[in-house]
SELODO-228909 format. One line per 3 residues: number of its first residue (from 1); for each residue y negated, z, x negated of C-alpha. Coordinates in steps of 0.5 Angstrom, whole numbers. Layout:
BEGIN
NUM) Y Z X; ...
END
This chain:
BEGIN
1) 53 -7 -22; 59 -6 -19; 58 -4 -12
4) 63 2 -12; 60 5 -19; 53 4 -16
7) 55 8 -10; 58 13 -14; 51 14 -18
10) 47 14 -11; 52 20 -9; 51 24 -15
13) 43 23 -15; 42 24 -8; 48 27 -5
16) 54 24 -1; 51 25 6; 44 22 4
19) 48 16 1; 52 15 7; 46 15 12
22) 42 10 7; 48 5 7; 49 6 14
25) 41 5 15; 41 -1 10; 47 -5 14
28) 43 -3 21; 37 -6 18; 40 -12 15
31) 45 -14 21; 41 -12 27; 34 -9 27
34) 31 -14 22; 34 -20 27; 32 -16 33
37) 24 -14 31; 23 -20 26; 26 -26 29
40) 23 -33 26; 22 -35 33; 18 -35 39
43) 18 -36 46; 16 -42 49; 11 -38 53
46) 8 -35 47; 8 -42 44; 4 -45 50
49) -1 -39 50; -2 -40 42; -3 -47 42
52) -8 -47 48; -12 -42 45; -19 -44 42
55) -23 -41 37; -30 -40 37; -31 -45 31
58) -26 -50 28; -23 -48 22; -18 -52 18
61) -13 -48 13; -11 -51 7; -4 -49 5
64) -3 -50 -2; 4 -51 -5; 6 -52 -12
67) 13 -56 -13; 17 -55 -19; 25 -57 -18
70) 25 -55 -11; 32 -55 -8; 32 -60 -2
73) 34 -55 3; 29 -50 1; 23 -56 1
76) 26 -58 8; 26 -51 11; 19 -50 8
79) 16 -56 11; 19 -55 18; 16 -48 18
82) 9 -51 17; 10 -56 22; 12 -51 27
85) 5 -47 27; 2 -46 33; -5 -46 30
88) -6 -54 29; -12 -54 25; -9 -54 18
91) -7 -59 12; -1 -58 7; -3 -60 0
94) 3 -61 -4; 3 -61 -12; 9 -63 -15
97) 10 -62 -23; 18 -63 -23; 21 -65 -29
100) 27 -67 -26; 26 -74 -24; 31 -75 -19
103) 29 -68 -16; 21 -71 -16; 24 -78 -13
106) 27 -74 -7; 21 -69 -6; 16 -75 -6
109) 21 -79 -1; 21 -73 4; 14 -72 3
112) 12 -79 5; 17 -79 11; 13 -73 13
115) 6 -76 12; 8 -82 16; 9 -77 22
118) 4 -72 21; -3 -74 17; -4 -67 16
121) 1 -67 10; -2 -69 3; 3 -70 -3
124) 1 -71 -11; 5 -72 -17; 3 -69 -23
127) 4 -72 -29; 4 -66 -33; 7 -59 -32
130) 1 -55 -34; 5 -48 -31; 4 -45 -25
133) -3 -43 -25; -6 -50 -27; -1 -53 -22
136) -3 -49 -16; -11 -50 -18; -9 -58 -18
139) -6 -56 -10; -13 -53 -9; -17 -59 -11
142) -13 -63 -6; -15 -58 -1; -21 -59 4
145) -21 -53 9; -25 -48 10; -20 -43 8
148) -14 -43 3; -7 -40 4; -2 -39 -1
151) 5 -41 0; 11 -41 -5; 16 -48 -5
154) 22 -44 -3; 19 -39 3; 18 -40 10
157) 12 -38 15; 13 -35 22; 11 -40 27
160) 5 -35 29; 3 -34 22; -4 -39 22
163) -5 -37 29; -5 -29 27; -10 -31 21
166) -14 -35 25; -15 -29 30; -17 -24 24
169) -22 -30 22; -25 -31 29; -25 -24 32
172) -26 -19 26; -29 -24 21; -24 -23 16
175) -25 -26 9; -19 -24 6; -13 -24 10
178) -6 -22 9; 1 -20 13; 7 -16 13
181) 13 -20 10; 21 -20 10; 26 -22 4
184) 32 -25 6; 38 -28 3; 41 -34 5
187) 39 -35 12; 33 -31 15; 37 -27 19
190) 40 -24 13; 35 -19 12; 34 -15 5
193) 28 -11 6; 22 -11 11; 15 -10 7
196) 11 -6 13; 4 -6 9; -2 -1 10
199) -9 -4 11; -12 -5 4; -11 1 0
202) -14 0 -7; -10 5 -11; -4 3 -8
205) -5 -4 -10; -7 -2 -17; 0 1 -18
208) 3 -6 -15; 2 -12 -12; 4 -10 -5
211) -1 -15 -2; 3 -21 -5; 5 -26 1
214) 2 -28 6; -5 -29 3; -11 -33 6
217) -18 -33 4; -24 -37 5; -27 -42 0
220) -33 -39 -1; -29 -32 -4; -25 -37 -8
223) -31 -40 -11; -34 -33 -13; -27 -30 -16
226) -25 -37 -19; -19 -40 -19; -12 -38 -22
229) -12 -37 -30; -7 -40 -34; -7 -34 -39
232) -4 -29 -33; 2 -34 -31; 8 -30 -29
235) 3 -25 -25; -2 -30 -24; -2 -28 -16
238) -4 -21 -18; -9 -23 -22; -12 -28 -17
241) -11 -22 -11; -15 -17 -16; -21 -22 -17
244) -21 -24 -9; -21 -17 -7; -26 -14 -12
247) -31 -20 -9; -29 -19 -1; -33 -16 4
250) -28 -16 9; -21 -15 8; -16 -16 14
253) -9 -14 15; -5 -17 20; 1 -12 21
256) 6 -17 23; 12 -20 19; 9 -27 18
259) 12 -29 11; 20 -30 10; 21 -29 2
262) 27 -32 0; 32 -28 -5; 36 -33 -10
265) 38 -33 -17; 31 -33 -21; 26 -31 -16
268) 22 -26 -17; 24 -23 -11; 31 -22 -13
271) 30 -18 -20; 24 -17 -25; 29 -18 -30
274) 29 -26 -28; 22 -26 -31; 20 -20 -35
277) 14 -23 -38; 11 -22 -31; 10 -15 -32
280) 6 -16 -38; 2 -21 -35; 1 -16 -29
283) -1 -10 -34; -7 -15 -37; -9 -17 -30
286) -10 -10 -28; -14 -8 -35; -19 -14 -33
289) -20 -11 -26; -22 -4 -29; -27 -8 -34
292) -30 -11 -28; -30 -5 -24; -33 -1 -30
295) -27 4 -29; -26 7 -36; -18 7 -37
298) -12 4 -39; -6 1 -36; 2 2 -38
301) 8 -1 -34; 13 3 -31; 20 3 -34
304) 25 2 -29; 21 -1 -24; 17 -7 -24
307) 13 -10 -24; 9 -3 -23; 4 0 -27
310) 1 7 -28; -7 7 -29; -9 12 -34
313) -16 14 -32; -21 17 -37; -24 23 -35
316) -32 24 -37; -32 31 -41; -38 33 -37
319) -34 34 -31; -35 40 -28; -30 44 -24
322) -30 49 -19; -23 52 -17; -22 56 -11
325) -16 60 -11; -13 64 -5; -11 70 -9
328) -13 74 -15; -7 73 -18; -7 66 -18
331) -14 66 -20; -12 70 -27; -6 65 -28
334) -11 59 -27; -15 62 -32; -10 63 -37
337) -7 56 -36; -13 52 -35; -17 54 -41
340) -15 49 -46; -18 43 -42; -25 41 -45
343) -29 41 -38; -33 46 -35; -29 50 -30
346) -31 56 -26; -25 60 -23; -26 64 -17
349) -21 68 -12; -23 67 -5; -20 73 -1
352) -23 72 5; -21 65 9; -28 63 9
355) -32 57 5; -36 58 -1; -43 56 -1
358) -47 55 -8; -53 53 -11; -49 51 -17
361) -47 43 -18; -40 41 -19; -37 35 -19
364) -30 37 -16; -28 43 -12; -20 44 -13
367) -17 49 -8; -10 52 -10; -6 56 -5
370) -1 61 -6; 6 60 -5; 7 54 -10
373) 8 53 -17; 7 47 -22; 13 44 -25
376) 9 42 -31; 7 47 -36; 0 48 -38
379) -6 44 -35; -3 38 -34; -3 38 -26
382) -11 39 -26; -11 33 -31; -8 29 -27
385) -12 30 -20; -18 30 -24; -16 23 -27
388) -14 21 -20; -22 22 -18; -25 18 -23
391) -25 11 -19; -31 12 -14; -28 11 -8
394) -22 16 -9; -25 22 -6; -19 27 -5
397) -13 28 -9; -6 32 -8; 0 33 -12
400) 7 31 -9; 11 38 -7; 18 39 -7
403) 22 45 -3; 27 49 -7; 33 44 -6
406) 29 39 -10; 27 35 -3; 20 32 -2
409) 16 37 2; 9 34 2; 8 27 0
412) 2 26 4; 1 25 12; 0 20 17
415) -2 20 24; -1 16 31; -4 17 37
418) 3 15 40; 6 21 38; 6 28 41
421) 5 31 35; 0 26 32; 0 28 25
424) 7 27 21; 9 29 14; 11 23 10
427) 18 22 6; 20 29 8; 27 31 6
430) 28 25 1; 31 27 -5; 27 28 -12
433) 30 22 -15; 30 17 -10; 23 13 -10
436) 24 11 -3; 21 6 1; 18 0 -3
439) 18 5 -9; 12 9 -6; 15 16 -9
442) 14 13 -16; 7 12 -16; 0 14 -14
445) -1 12 -7; -7 12 -2; -5 16 4
448) -10 18 10; -8 26 10; -7 30 4
451) -4 37 4; 1 42 1; 0 46 -5
454) -7 44 -8; -13 39 -6; -18 36 -11
457) -24 34 -7; -31 31 -10; -36 35 -9
460) -40 31 -4; -35 31 1; -34 38 1
463) -41 40 1; -42 35 7; -36 39 11
466) -39 46 9; -46 44 11; -44 41 18
469) -40 47 20; -45 52 18; -51 48 22
472) -47 50 28; -44 57 26; -37 59 25
475) -35 58 32; -35 51 31; -29 51 27
478) -27 58 30; -25 61 23; -22 56 20
481) -21 58 12; -22 54 6; -14 54 5
484) -12 52 12; -9 45 14; -15 44 19
487) -20 44 13; -16 40 9; -14 35 14
490) -22 35 16; -24 34 8; -19 28 8
493) -22 25 15; -29 27 12; -28 23 6
496) -25 17 10; -32 17 14; -36 16 7
499) -32 10 6; -27 14 1; -20 15 0
502) -15 20 -1; -9 20 -6; -3 23 -7
505) 0 23 -14; 8 24 -16; 6 24 -23
508) 5 32 -23; 9 36 -18; 9 43 -15
511) 15 47 -12; 15 51 -5; 17 58 -7
514) 23 61 -3; 21 65 3; 14 62 3
517) 13 61 11; 11 54 13; 3 54 15
520) 4 50 21; 9 55 25; 3 57 29
523) 1 63 33; -2 62 40; -9 63 37
526) -7 58 31; -5 53 37; -12 53 40
529) -15 52 33; -11 46 33; -13 43 39
532) -20 44 37; -19 40 31; -16 35 35
535) -22 35 39; -26 34 33; -23 28 30
538) -21 25 37; -24 18 36; -21 18 29
541) -14 19 31; -15 14 37; -15 9 32
544) -9 6 28; -7 10 21; -10 5 16
547) -5 7 11; 1 7 16; 4 1 20
550) 6 0 27; 13 -3 25; 14 4 22
553) 15 7 29; 21 3 30; 23 3 22
556) 21 9 20; 27 13 21; 31 8 17
559) 27 8 11; 26 15 11; 19 15 12
562) 19 22 15; 19 20 22; 20 27 24
565) 18 29 31; 16 36 30; 11 37 24
568) 6 41 27; 10 45 32; 5 44 37
END
């Protein structure tokens, strides 16, 4: 697309000022920030320290690389990046299925020259090109290490990649490890994008393969999950990673850029259109994942994005829902709009800021605040929130909320002990049509804290919270109401303690009504309540946000991630 036409479209969709900032920030990342904070080099001091480190046990990591008509310069750079690793107990397994004889001779010669200098390099010429999955399986068959690492033939590893992976294995018993990654065009210091990933986030992972590179897993885990499957060629890595994460007991994320993904013509990194069959292969891999997990539902590919997916979970018709509305008016409106749903739904107006205690058993509690209205007609928003809670691990769900200018008001929250306000709003101020960083505003995502207009929570989480607070009386939460931010955030943190997840969904949305006061503009009494809230959850807030990333402390502003400094006005 012509760059001026593209800029014109951006201005139309997002406004001139937002587009200008977006362009400036992108250039700043590409030509300065990326190079400064994500260099492909380390100091001699760091190199000596890492090379001298001794793990508790010797573990060999087998890096497997299927080769296919690889360019000489790409091959040399990939090879050099492996040989430059500070952790030395590795082997490089090269399986060459090139169908250009001249290219194959070149690769074989370079590999053999490298082998003479370094016995850790192994090369095999495959007589038949069986496709990417089987070619990768042949490379794995060459390996002898306790762990397997996946590397593409045209990409580059950071010198500390294996060292950081071994730190995760040695100190955190990582069975499946992945790192952050960076895409580049031409040379590694021409940064196109930096993918700062969350810790393992199942719902986010079902929307797209955000894990991707750099992935390392134990041989024991590989034997449980099985090898690459030819029928998923195109998204064979997504299928494999879904199966590995299904089986893994300990998934560990290294929040550092350790993989450099080259963008060039024909690569998946450059455009999904280069390999359109990848989307369908990924969709089928996800449906197979749902069957393994016994999650009822179907998968559709996302138009306009790729490869991304939407999961349509099937809600049991026996689902019982308690809806707690903040006012009588809201309750009456809900009785009218929700009557078409085939579930048992009880609606109550909660006129006082209190918790509900009931002997009747519900599956889901839905809290609905005043001051917001749904953008979708009828009961669509309720259907979507209930759908989000079908997987066992999903315990809290909330919709995206826009202000009356059409900009994001709530899309989940993150937290950081390093910030004075500790809790901050994600994507605040991003225009409606902008899918934002890594398209996260276009698909369901795991977040640490949810809030806004509506909160749906599984009954076991809600009951735990009510019983815990009633045991010590109301003074513990000092009058926090069922609709307060402190309660909603506490329900999210309670879900995390139960090994569950919070979800925000952009598939339904609410709008903040004009004149609605921000609940976080606090009085003196409310400030005291916030202090009590942070004291109650002090241990959790001292940890890193599992769905955030330390890199966002530097890059958050430039990726429009809501790097605002006054979210709670404390």
